[in-house]
N, C-alpha and C positions, 0 to 999 in steps of 0.2 A: 605543634601546629596541626589542626584538624585535617584529615585526608579522607576523601570520599571515593569509593569505587564507582566508576561511571560505565565502563565497557560499552562505548557506543561510537559510531562513526560521527565525526564532527566536520564542520566546514573548514576549509583550508586556513582561514585567517583567525580562527578561534584561539589557537595557542598564543598568538601574539597579543590578542585582545585581553586574554586572561592575564598574561604577563604584565601588560600595561596597568592592569588593575591590582597587581601585587600577588597574583596566584601563579602557581606552577602546574602545568598540565603534563602528565607523564604519558607519552605517546609511543607508538610504534607504527611502522608502515605495514599495511595489510598485504597478504599475497593476493593474487588474482581471485582465487577461490574464496578466500575470506572476504574480499571486497564485494564480490557478487552476493554472498550471503548477507553481509552487513547492509548492502543497499536495499535488499528485500526487507530486512528488519527495520531499516529507516523509513521505508515506504509505509509500513504498517504504523510505525510511530507517528509519522506526519499525517497519515490519513485519520488516525484516532484524534489527533489534535484538531484537524479540520472539522471532524465530526462533532466535536464538543465546543468549538470556538463560538463565542458570541458573534453576532452579525458584524460588528464593527472590526473584528479581527479576522474575518473569514478570508478576505483578499490575501493577507499575508500568509495564512496557513495553506491556502490553495496554491500560492506561489511556491511554497516549500515542497508541496506534493509534486508540482510540475517540475521543479528542479531535480528531484529524485527520479522522477519518471524519465526525464531526458538523460540523466547520467546513467541510469540502469539500462536504458535502451542502447546508448552509445557503447557501454561496456560490453554488451552482447552483440555489437555490430548491427544493431537495428536502427534505422533512421526514423526520425519523427514523422517523415512522410509515410513510411511503411505503417507506423502506428496509426496515423490518421486514416490511411487507406483501409486498414482493418476495421477501424471504428465505423467508417462509412459503409463498409460491406456488412458488418453486423447490424447496423441500423437499418439498412435496406432489407435484410432478411428478417430480423426480429423486432424492428421498430426502436423507438427511443423511449423516453420517460415522460413525455409531455402530458399523457392522459392520466398520470398518477395512479396507475393500476397496482394494487397491493394484493398479493396472493396470500390468503389465510390458510388454505389447505388445498390438497389435490388428491383426487381419487382416480385410480386406473385399475384395469383388470390385473389379476394375479400374474399372468404371463406377459405383461406389457413391459417394454423397455423403460418406461417412466417409473414403474414400480421397482424394477431392478436398480435403476440409477439412484433413486431416493433411499433405498435400503442400504446402499453402499456407504451412506453418510448419516448414520442414526443420530449422531450428536448434533447435526445440523437440521435434519428432517426426522424428528421422532415420529414413529408410527402411532396413530391415534387408535386406541383400543376402545371400541364401544360395546 
């Protein structure tokens, strides 16, 4: 019988649903540290699915992202009210995304904190050599 390595966090009812379809899921219960790490992995997975979903599937994929966000927050003792309060505080300070502003590049003096920050992440912000 074919067997596939999956190595991923799955929803609680998936093993029973697979069993009903004639498949066997080999599982184990994660430790707290493993669970926290796998929730973060799942968040990336679900965000990538949302990012590439056709419009007709976007609601489902965003719901999956929200489910992981809620579970991740709860696992770390963070309420969704705290998450929303932080969201509103950040929006008040930095704004939202309504104006569709896209940064193509940024220039700052050599001794500027902006330059220092961006040089810490060369894979994300490659320096333009002209």
